[in-house]
Backbone bond lengths (Angstrom), bond angles and torsions (degrees), N, CA, C in turn:
res aa  C-N    CA-C-N  psi(-1)  N-CA   C-N-CA  omega(-1)  CA-C   N-CA-C  phi
1 M - - - 1.452 - - 1.533 108.46 -
2 A 1.294 116.09 123.40 1.464 121.64 -178.40 1.522 110.10 -88.75
3 L 1.313 115.15 144.48 1.457 120.67 176.11 1.519 109.16 -87.70
4 E 1.301 115.48 143.74 1.459 120.56 176.92 1.523 108.23 -113.13
5 V 1.310 115.57 125.42 1.460 120.97 -179.39 1.524 108.74 -104.25
6 T 1.317 115.49 126.58 1.461 120.33 176.58 1.520 109.03 -126.26
7 A 1.305 115.48 143.16 1.466 120.53 178.78 1.526 109.17 -82.08
8 L 1.304 115.90 141.88 1.455 120.80 176.95 1.526 110.13 -80.73
9 T 1.303 115.75 139.53 1.455 121.20 172.71 1.523 107.31 -77.85
10 R 1.325 117.02 135.67 1.466 120.22 -179.94 1.520 110.35 -100.01
11 E 1.330 115.09 141.39 1.458 122.45 175.01 1.525 107.87 -126.56
12 F 1.322 116.00 141.40 1.458 121.82 178.81 1.526 108.16 -124.65
13 F 1.337 116.47 133.06 1.460 121.86 -179.88 1.520 109.86 -135.98
14 Y 1.328 115.04 149.90 1.458 120.53 168.07 1.517 107.94 -146.75
15 K 1.317 115.53 159.83 1.463 120.43 -179.69 1.520 110.23 -95.25
16 K 1.338 114.84 133.29 1.456 121.30 175.95 1.519 106.43 -135.66
17 N 1.319 116.11 119.63 1.463 121.71 -177.87 1.524 111.64 54.87
18 G 1.344 116.47 38.28 1.455 121.64 176.70 1.518 115.04 80.13
19 K 1.326 118.46 2.58 1.462 121.21 -179.35 1.524 110.25 -116.91
20 D 1.336 116.05 144.96 1.458 120.48 176.59 1.521 110.02 -73.55
21 V 1.329 115.83 130.64 1.461 122.32 175.61 1.525 106.82 -113.09
22 S 1.322 116.20 126.77 1.455 122.33 -179.69 1.529 109.31 -91.12
23 L 1.319 116.04 137.74 1.459 122.12 177.25 1.525 108.54 -115.27
24 A 1.311 117.14 132.05 1.461 121.51 178.72 1.520 110.23 -69.84
25 D 1.310 115.92 149.77 1.461 121.69 175.18 1.534 106.83 -90.28
26 P 1.342 118.23 104.12 1.465 120.77 -174.35 1.521 114.03 -68.79
27 N 1.319 116.50 -28.09 1.460 120.44 -177.53 1.530 107.72 -161.85
28 P 1.334 118.40 118.20 1.465 120.73 -177.30 1.527 114.32 -62.94
29 T 1.337 117.61 -14.36 1.463 119.02 179.47 1.529 112.29 -85.05
30 L 1.340 117.50 -11.00 1.467 120.80 177.93 1.528 109.83 -75.36
31 S 1.314 115.68 147.20 1.463 119.72 173.55 1.533 108.06 -72.10
32 P 1.326 118.35 159.77 1.463 120.10 177.23 1.534 112.67 -56.15
33 E 1.322 117.48 -35.99 1.463 120.97 178.70 1.529 111.18 -67.26
34 E 1.328 116.83 -36.13 1.466 120.82 177.50 1.531 110.93 -68.72
35 V 1.327 116.76 -33.62 1.463 120.53 175.73 1.529 109.34 -63.44
36 L 1.341 117.01 -40.65 1.467 120.45 176.69 1.516 111.24 -61.28
37 K 1.315 117.06 -45.58 1.466 120.82 178.90 1.523 110.84 -60.69
38 F 1.328 116.93 -39.61 1.455 121.83 178.98 1.526 110.85 -59.54
39 H 1.330 117.25 -44.44 1.461 121.85 -176.22 1.539 113.39 -83.74
40 A 1.326 117.90 -12.55 1.469 120.89 -178.09 1.528 112.28 -63.71
41 G 1.326 117.66 -22.77 1.464 120.43 178.31 1.526 112.30 -65.34
42 T 1.323 116.99 -35.06 1.468 121.14 179.46 1.514 112.70 -102.39
43 H 1.327 116.90 -16.08 1.471 122.28 177.79 1.534 107.61 -129.38
44 P 1.344 118.18 81.14 1.466 120.61 -173.64 1.529 114.43 -58.49
45 E 1.314 117.59 -23.15 1.467 120.18 179.35 1.526 112.08 -65.61
46 L 1.325 117.83 -14.23 1.461 121.56 179.00 1.524 112.86 -82.55
47 T 1.322 117.20 -8.22 1.465 121.24 -177.48 1.524 111.60 -54.35
48 N 1.316 117.31 -41.14 1.464 121.36 179.84 1.524 111.58 -108.14
49 G 1.324 116.80 22.63 1.460 120.93 -178.49 1.519 112.49 -72.15
50 V 1.325 114.68 156.98 1.460 122.29 178.14 1.524 107.57 -122.29
51 V 1.330 116.65 128.68 1.464 121.69 -179.33 1.522 109.59 -88.95
52 E 1.324 116.22 133.79 1.462 122.27 176.33 1.522 108.52 -123.26
53 G 1.298 116.66 142.16 1.454 120.27 177.53 1.510 110.74 117.49
54 P 1.276 116.61 -171.33 1.451 127.58 20.68 1.525 112.74 -93.79
55 V 1.314 114.53 158.46 1.449 123.20 167.95 1.524 104.65 -108.59
56 V 1.327 116.87 122.15 1.458 121.36 -176.53 1.517 109.76 -96.15
57 K 1.341 114.86 125.64 1.461 120.73 179.15 1.525 108.06 -153.69
58 N 1.320 117.09 130.69 1.470 122.77 178.69 1.527 112.56 53.20
59 D 1.315 117.43 47.76 1.467 123.57 178.12 1.530 113.43 60.88
60 K 1.330 116.91 26.56 1.470 121.34 175.73 1.527 108.65 -129.25
61 A 1.313 114.96 138.40 1.461 121.56 175.08 1.525 106.71 -100.62
62 T 1.321 116.33 112.64 1.459 121.06 -176.28 1.524 110.01 -102.94
63 Y 1.328 114.71 126.98 1.459 122.05 177.57 1.520 108.09 -110.91
64 S 1.326 115.64 137.02 1.471 118.76 173.87 1.524 108.13 -110.41
65 V 1.306 114.50 145.40 1.460 120.93 -178.22 1.512 108.36 -115.59
66 T 1.308 116.03 126.77 1.465 121.73 175.67 1.519 107.87 -100.47
67 T 1.327 116.21 124.91 1.458 120.08 179.42 1.511 109.64 -103.93
68 K 1.316 115.67 155.20 1.459 121.52 178.72 1.509 111.82 -107.90
69 A 1.313 116.89 2.38 1.469 120.80 -178.27 1.520 110.16 -62.61
70 G 1.307 115.74 131.89 1.444 121.30 177.28 1.509 114.90 82.36
71 K 1.333 117.58 2.36 1.461 120.89 178.86 1.508 109.50 -106.82
72 L 1.294 116.64 129.78 1.463 121.69 179.46 1.523 109.36 -103.91
73 G 1.323 114.57 146.92 1.449 118.27 173.74 1.431 116.05 106.64
């Protein structure tokens, strides 16, 4: 019996104004932190974001991003 290897599709999400915002994966070879840097140009709140995950479900690796924008202390 041969094993079949499949790559997981990555998804990135963060909350903005209480809503989930999906971020495209520009290149599967980038680290999750590099994906954040890539998107920080259009989403400046990601500049100080922290990546958590992945959580694997239905052949997808989901990463959540916690931002510190607008939080004091």
